[in-house]
N, C-alpha and C positions, 0 to 999 in steps of 0.2 A: 341218666348219664352213664351208669355203669355199663349198660348194653353198648352205648356208643364207644366207650373205651375198649370193650372187648372187640368190637368190630374193627377198630383201628389197628389191631394187631396184625391184620392181613392186608392193610391198605398200603398204597404207595407212600403216603406220608410216614407210615411206620418204617418202611424200608429206607427212606431218606434218613430217618433218625439213626439207623444203624451206623452210618458214617460218624455220627457224633458219639457213639458209645465208647469207642476206644479212646477218643479224646477225653471224655469224661473220666474214664478209668485212670488215664495217665495223669490227669490234673489233680484228682482227689484221692487217688490211691485205692487199692482193692479193699483195704481194711475199712475205708470209709463207707463201703457198700455192703460188704459181707460181715463186717464186725471184727473186733479184735480178739485177742486170745484172753480167755478167762483167767482171773487171778493176777492180771497185770495192773500196775498203777493206772488210775484213770484221770483225765483232765476234766471230764464232765460226765454226768449221767442224765440221759434223756428218757423220760418215762420208764425208768428202771433199766435202760440199756446203756452200758458203759461205752464211752469213747476213750480208748486207751491212750496212755502217754506214747506208746510205741507208734500207733497209727497217726497220732497228731504230729509227732516229731518227724515221721517219715514224710507226711504230706507237706509240712513246712519246708523241709529240705527240697522236695520236688518243686514247690513254688519258687523257692529261692533260685534253683538252677534254671528254671524257665525264665525268670527275670534277667538273670545274667546272660542267658543265650540271646535275649532280645537286644542287649546293649552292643553298640559298635565296638566299644572298648570296655569289656567287662571289668567292673570295679566293685567288689563285695561291700566296700565301705559306703557305697551310695544306696544300698538297700535299706529300707525302713523295716527293721526286724519286728518291731512292735505292731506295725500295720499288717504285715504278713501273718503274724501269729493270730491277731484278732480276726482277720478275714478268713483264715483257714478254720479256726474254731467255729465261727458262725456258719461257714459252709458245711462243716461236718454235722453240726446240729441240725441244719435244714435237711440235709440228705438223710439223716437218721429218722426224722419225723416223717419224711416222705416215704421212706422204706417201710416204716411201721404202718403208715396209712395204706400203702399198696397191699401189704399182707392182710390188713383188716378187710379190704375189699376183695380179697381172693384173686388178686391179679398176678398170680404166678404162672410162668410158662412151663409147659411140659418138656421133658427131655427131647422129644421129637421136634418141638418148636425151636428149642435151643440149637439142635443140630441144623435145622433149616436156616436159622439166622447166621450161624457161623459159616456155613458153606456158601452163603450168598454175599458175604462181606468181601469187597474187592481187595482189601488188605491181605487176604489169605488166598488169593487166586493167582495162578500162573497161566497165561494165555487163555484167560476167561474161565478156567476150571479150578475148582477147589484143590489146594495142594496141602496135604497134611504137614509136610516138612516146613513149608512156609508158615503155616499156622503155629506150629510148636515153637519155631524160632521167634516169631513175633511176640508170642505170649511170654516166652522166657525173657525177651528184651524188656518187657514191662515189669519184670520181677515177680512173675506169677507162675504157678503150675496150671496145667490144663483144667483140673477140677475146680481150682480156685477161680479161674477165669469164667468157667461156665456158670458158677454160682453168682459171681459178680454181674455177669451179663444178664442173667435171669432177673435179678433184682433191679438193675439199672433200667432194663427195658420196661419193667413194670412201672417205674417212676415216669418214664417217658410216655407210657400209656395214659397216666393221669394227666400229664401236660397236654397231650394231644386231645384227649376227651374234653377237657375244660376249654381249651383254645378253640376247638371246632364248634363247641356249643354256644359260643359268643356270636350272636347274629346281629348285624346292623342292616336294616332294610334299605332298599334303594331310595325310598323317599327321603331318608336322612341325608344320603349323599346328594340328592338333588337340592335339598334345602341349603346344604353347605356350599354347593357350586353356585347357587343363586347369590348367596352372600359374598362368596369370593369374587364373583364377577360383577358385583354391584358397582354402580357409579353414583356419585353425589355432586350436586351443584351447590356452590356456596360462594360467599364473598368474604374477603379479608380486608381488615384495616390494620396497617402496620404502624406501630408506635415506636419511633426510634429512641435510643438512649438519650439523645439531645433534648427530648421533651421533658425529662426529669432531672438531667445531670446538673443543671445550675442550682438545684435545691439540695444537692447532696454535698455535705461538708464533712471532712475528716480532720479532727483535731489531733494535736500531739498527745493529749491525754488518751484519746481513743487508741492511738498506736501503742502507747506504753502499756495500757491495760491489756490489749490483745497479746502483746509480747509476753507479759507476765503470766497470762493464762495459757499460753501455748508455747512455752519455751522448748518443749520436746520436739516441736516442729522445726526448730531453727538450730539444728545441730549439724555440724560439718562431719560427715561420716569418716571413719578411719579409711586411709588409703595409702598406697605405696607408689613410689616412682621406680620403674623397673627397667633393667637392661635384659635382653633376651636374645637367644639364637633359635631360629626356626630351621629345621631340617625337613625338606619336603621332596617326595618322589617327583612331583610335577616340576619343581625347580631343577632337580638333578637331570630329569629327562630332557630339558631344554639344552643341556650341555653335551648330551650324547650325540655322537656322529654316526648316523646310520646310512650305509651305502645303498645305492639304487638297486644293486644286485640282491641284497638281503630283502629289500622290500618286494622285489619281483618274485623271489623264491617263495615268500610267504603268500603272495597273491596266487601263485600257481597251486599251492597247497589248499588254499581256501576256495578257490574257484570250483573245485570238484564238489565241495559241500554246498555251495551257494547256487549252483545252476543245475538245471535238468530235472528238478523234482516235479513229478506230475501232481497236479492239484485238480480236484474234482468238485464241481458245484452240485450240491444235493438239495432237493426239497424232500420233506418227509411229512407223513401224517402219523402222529403218535396216538395209539389207543392205550390209555392207561391200564395197567395191570388190574385185573379184577375177574369176577366170576364169568362175565359175558365178554371179556376182552377179545378172545379169539373169534367168537361169533361176530362181533362188531367189525373186527378187522376183515373177516371174510366178506361181510356185506359191503364194506367200502371197496374191497378188491373187485367185487362183482360190478359195482357201479362204474368203476374205472374201466373195466373190460367192456362195458356197454357204452363207453364214450363220454362219461361225465368229466367235467373239468376238474383237474387235480387241485388247483388253487382254491376253488370254491369248496371242495370237500375238505381241504385242510382247515379252512376257516370254520367249517361246520363241525368237524369231528376231532381235530387234533387237540391233545391235552398239553401241547407245548405252546403257551400263549404268545410268546415272543415271535416264534416263526410262523404261527398260524395266521397272524395279522399280515404277514408277508407272503401269503399263499403257500406256506411251508418252507420257504427258502432259507437255507442255512449258510449260503455263500460258499466260497472256495475253501478247501482245506486239503492238506496232504495226509499221508499216512501217519498213524500214531495219535490222531486227534480224537477219533470216535471209539466207541466200544468195539471190541474185536469182531463181533458178529455183524454189527452195522457196517464196519469198514470192509469186511470181506464181501458183503453183498454189494456195497457201493462200487467197489473196484472190479466187480465182475460184470457190471452193466455196460451196455453201449449207450451212446449219447441218445437221450430221449426215452430210454427204456424205463420200465417201472418194475420193481422187485415184487416177489411174493412177500407176505407178511414175515418180518424178521423179529425173532424174540430176543429181547435183552432184559436186563434187570429192571428197566423202566416200563416195560410193556411190549406191545407189538408196533413195529415201524413198517410203514409202506414207503419205500424210497424211490425217488425219481432222479435220474441223472440228467442235469440240465446244461452241463458244460464241462469241458476238459481243457486244461492248459498246462504248459510247462514253463516254469520260471527260468529266467535267464540270469546268469551271473553278472553283477555290475562290472564295468570295464576297469582296467588297471588305473586309468586316470581318475575314475570316480572313487576308488578305494585307497589310492597310494598314501594320501595324507593320514588317514586313519590307521593304516597299517604301519606307517613310519612311526606314528605316535605310540602305537602298541609295542613295537620293538624297542623304542626308546624307553618306555616305562618298564619293560621287562629288564633291560640292562640297568636302569636306574634303581630298580627294586633291589638288585644284588648289591649295588654300590651303597644304597641307603642302609641296608642291614650292617654293612661293614663300618660305615662312618658312624652310625648310631652307637654301635658298641664302643668305638673309640671315644666318641663324645661323652658317653656315660662314664667311662673310666677317667678321662682327663678332668671333666667338670666336677667329679667327686673329690679329687685330690687337690684341685686348684681353688683357692678362695674367691676367685673372680672368673669372669668369662673371657678375659684377655688371652689367657693361655690356650684354651680350646679353640678360640676363633683363629688365632695365629697358626697353631699346629695343623688345623684341618681346613684352613682357607675359607672360613665361614664369616658371615657378616653379623655384627652386633647391632641390634635395633633397640630403640627405647620407647617406652610408653609411660606417661605420667598419669597420676590420679586413677590408679587401678583400685577399685573398691572390692568388697567381699561379694558383691553381686551386681548385676546390671551392666557388665562390660561387653565390649565387642570382642570377637574372636581374636586370638586364641584364649583370652582371659575370661571367657564364659565357661571354661571347662572346670568342673567342680574339683577334680583331683589336683589340677594345677593351682587353683586358688587356695585350696586347703594347705598345700605346701608353702605357698607364698606367705601366708599369714601364720605359719608355725613359728614358734619362738626362735628356733635356730636360724631360719632364713630371714626373719624380721631383723635379727641382730646385724645382718650384713656380712656375717663371717662365713656363711655357707651359701652355695647355690642350691636350687631345687634339684631333685632327680630329673632325669630326662623323662618327660611325660608324653605319652602317645595321645594327642588330642583328637585324632581320628586315625583311620587305617593307613593313611599315607603321609602323616605329618607328625613330627615330634618337636617338643619345645623344652629348652632348659632356660631358667630365668634366675636373675639375681636382683635383690632389693638394693637400690641406690639410696633411697631415703624413705623413712617411715613417718607418716603423718597420723598421730593418734586422733581419736574422736575429739571434737572441740565444740564447745558451746559458742555460737555466734553472738556477737554483741548486738545491742539494740540499734546502734548506728549502722552496723553492717546490713541489717535487714529492714531498716525503717522504710525505705522506698517500696520494698516488696509488700510489706504489711499495708502500707497506704493503698497500693493498687488493689490488693485483695479485698480490703474493707470497702473501698469505693465501688468495685464491681459488685460486691454482695448487696450493698445498699441501693445501687442503681437497679439491680434485679428486683429487689423488694419494692422499690418505688414504682417500677413498671408493672408489677403484679397488682399493686394497689390501684394504679391508674386504670388498668384493664378491667378489674373487678367493678370499678365505678362506672365505666363506660358500658359494660354488659348490663349492669343493673338499670342504667338509663334506657337501653334498648328494650329490656323486659318491661319497663314501665310505659313504653309506647313512644319514646322520643324518636324523631325522624332520624334515619341513618345519616343523612347529610349533616344534620346538626351535631351529631355525635362525632363525625369525622372532622368537622370544623373546629371542635374543641382541642384537637391535637394537630391542626393544620395538615390533616391527612386526606387521602382519597381511598374509596373502596375499590378493590380489584375483583373482577368477576372470574370465576373458575367453573366452567360448564362441563358437566358429565365427566368428572375426574375419576379415574380408577385408583385402586389401592396402590398400584406400583407406578403411579405417574412420576416421571422424573423431573418435571418442571415446577413442582411444588415442594417446599421444604418438608422433610420427613416428619417433624413434630406437628406441623400443621395438618398433614395427611392423617396422621395417627389420631389427632384430636377430632378432625372432621368425621372420621369413620367410627368414632366411639360415641358421638353425640346422638341423642334420641331423635327419631323421625319427627318432622313437623306434624302437628295435629291435623292440619288440612293444607290444601294447595296454596292458600293465601296467607299461611302463617310461617313462622321461622323459629328455629331454636338457636341458642347462642352459647359460645364458650370462648376461652382464650388460652394462649400458651405464651410463655415468656422465657427469656434468657438474659445474659448479662448485657447484651447490646441492643436488644429489641424485644417488643412484645407484639403479639398478633391477636386481634379480636376476630372471631369467626362467626358469620351468620349463615346457618345452614338453611337452604331454601327447598331442596328437593332430593329425594332418595329414589333411585330406580334399580330394582332387582335385576340381576342378570338372567338371561334366557338359558334354559337347559335343553330345549328341543334340538335334536340332531347331535347331541353330545353323549350318545349311548356308551361309546368307548370310555370316555372320561368318567361317566357315572359308574360303569362296571369296575374300572381300576380304583376309583375312590372307595367304592363299597368294599372291595377286597382289602384295601389298605386299612379302612376303619375296622373291619372284622379282625384283621391281624392285631391291630393296636388294642382293641377291646379284649381279645383273647389273651394277649400278654398281660394286660392289667388284671384280668380276672384270675389268671393263673398265679400272678404275684400275690394277689390278695388272698387266694386260697392257701398258698404256702405260708404267708404271714399269719393267717388264722391258725394253722396247725402249729406254727412256732409259738404264737401267743398262748395257746391252750396247753402247750407241753409243759411238763414238770421237769425243769432243768436244774440240776444241782452241780455246783462246782466246788471242789475241795478248798 
């Protein structure tokens, strides 16, 4: 495996990993990879290597900032600090054992290799070329020095070599994929006997003692949750936008500005053959180029040679695109071709491309009539955004000093709405917002003497609320829930009786009773289902699931039996025939499934490898 890992250092997969390196560094911090400073307090020691409090705290802070950045309305109080700290510490421990394992295997990169990696990273390039100023600025933005980054990159890349080596060594053969396809496309022929709840319902009796006993044993299930009746004011940019008067001239002026950007762009349709970077890549590209010069079909060669599987199946077709979509070298070659022309091999970070121009078109701007409604709404929202900010500030000031919402509603010409039975969770918007709920159920606001603060429930809507009435949590009486308990017990016992009835009927079938006699016992009829697939929509899901989990009949003239049940019916199933699906002519599906299975196995084996390192590591925590 070690040799495979070394080989991966120069592969396309390794180059793809480059894109992940900066992300990894920013997520876990440089100290997580190159180690902390000696002599500092540590939060853990892994095989004698300290994880310092400094690197741990720094990484926790970075994780917290990332979570806040992902929120529409950042609220630090919504972050689970304990969970972040636990996840960060475990992540640092895993990265430490992986770094140690990489060092043990001698997977260090040379200075020349590091130079090559850095110069090939698109994050550090300008116009397709490495730019040292861009590199230094990016590294500083990560909070590192250049030497620090180089060391971190070397060790992080070594970890990714381990991942690539293990993942690529996980092989699933095509036969396994074929077997799975046969099972996935399998059909089953079976019969069903439906037993309605009415077949057992008359025998199910629920007494008052049953209800009382259940109530006493499940009192916690019959509690009326705490709730509040609320008055509230909603301030919304969308609502304000409806009140804005936008002139036709303003809309037309905006259309004229936009029209220049929306029309006249040249788009080119390209097909390409990608020869993945490697020792023989240039030679292979030249061979393909020669075949094209000799009159070979471009689409056929794309299917045969191209390392881009998505476009290869389409004869290399990439569709139409304008400038700024492709790699700069690819784009330069594409826009220099005439319709139907084929380029010389073009080198990019992905390998060698042979490009064919198959079409040219220019986009046309939509008409004024097509765009005017959207443009008018855009202008209205722009104006409303300014109004929104002004009114929100006033609303916050007035609602803070006023003990109710009457004053702010009157002063700002806003409407008071009401909502009853607002609970601590499970409400419809806007009372599904945690920050608003937290304030509603605070002691000050529950007293009815104060309003909430103005809460931004999303980017364009703010809410201020007032509690009109507080309903504390209350234990419901037996009389209040008697009917509910009766229905629950009756449904449960009917389901149990249906199960008993089904088991008895299946046992009769297994003993050789005629299916007709079994059906007569419940006044039912068998229904036939021929060659049913797993995703059949005309058979109930639980019946399908059971039918496809049943063992095959031992012979053509035998059957197997099972049953499923619910509160309203049970179904007895007689499985008669199992027909495996055909895989002939499904080479593309087999190939795709084999690749998927390889990826899944690779991920599992890598996860198991990391866990084994983690389990065998000596981890000490102060």
